[in-house]
N, C-alpha and C positions, 0 to 999 in steps of 0.2 A: 274229039274235045277234051282238054286237059279239064283237071277238076277246078282249076280256079274261073275259068270260062263259065263251067256248068254251075257254081254256086253263084257267079253274078246274073248269069239268066234266070235261073229260078227266084233269087230275091226279086229282079225285075216282074218276071211274069206275077207272082204272087203278090205283091204291090200294087200293079195293076190291076189284078182282079179284085182286091179290095175298093180299089177307087171304082171301075167299073160294074162291080157286081153290086155292092155295098153290103148289108147285113147278111143275106143271106147265105154265104159265103165267108162272113169274117173269122169266124171258129177256124175252120179247116186253114184258110190261107195264112191264119197268124201262125197254127203250129207247123204250118211247112217255113214262112218265115223266121221262125224259132231256131229250127232247128240247122238252116242254110249260115242263121247268122251265127250259131254257134260254130258250126264249121269250118268257116271264113275265120274267126278268133283263132281256132286250134292251128291251121294251117298257119296264118301271119309270127304264130308265138305270141298271142294277147288272150288267150282264154283263160275263165273264169275257172273257179274251181267248180262251179255248176256244167258249165262248158265241157272241161274234163270227163267228170261224173255221166252226164249225157250220154258222148262218144264212147265212153267203157261201157258202160248197158247196153247199147247197140253194138259194139262190137264184140262182148262175150254172148249176146244173143245168135247173131251170126256164127260164131266159131260154135256154138252150144248146138244148132241147125246144119253143119257141115258147111254152112257155105265160105267159112274162113278156116286155114290153119291153125291150130294155136299156136300162139307168140305173133299171127299177123294182125293187121292193125289195116281196116277198110279205108280210112282217109291218108294214108301213107305211101 
């Protein structure tokens, strides 16, 4: 599955959880939606500065943990 397809699938999945499960999962689903919406904007070249900062923080963390090599990005 390519990244674009994954993003769209996750956006639909978490939006549906908000509709179906209501307030008991709203906060979690909203957090997931915010991430995937930001990632979609990054990939499409329409990122806000906040989107860029979020992805940089995640990327820096993955590099520090050794999941990513220095200079690499998880979303490219």
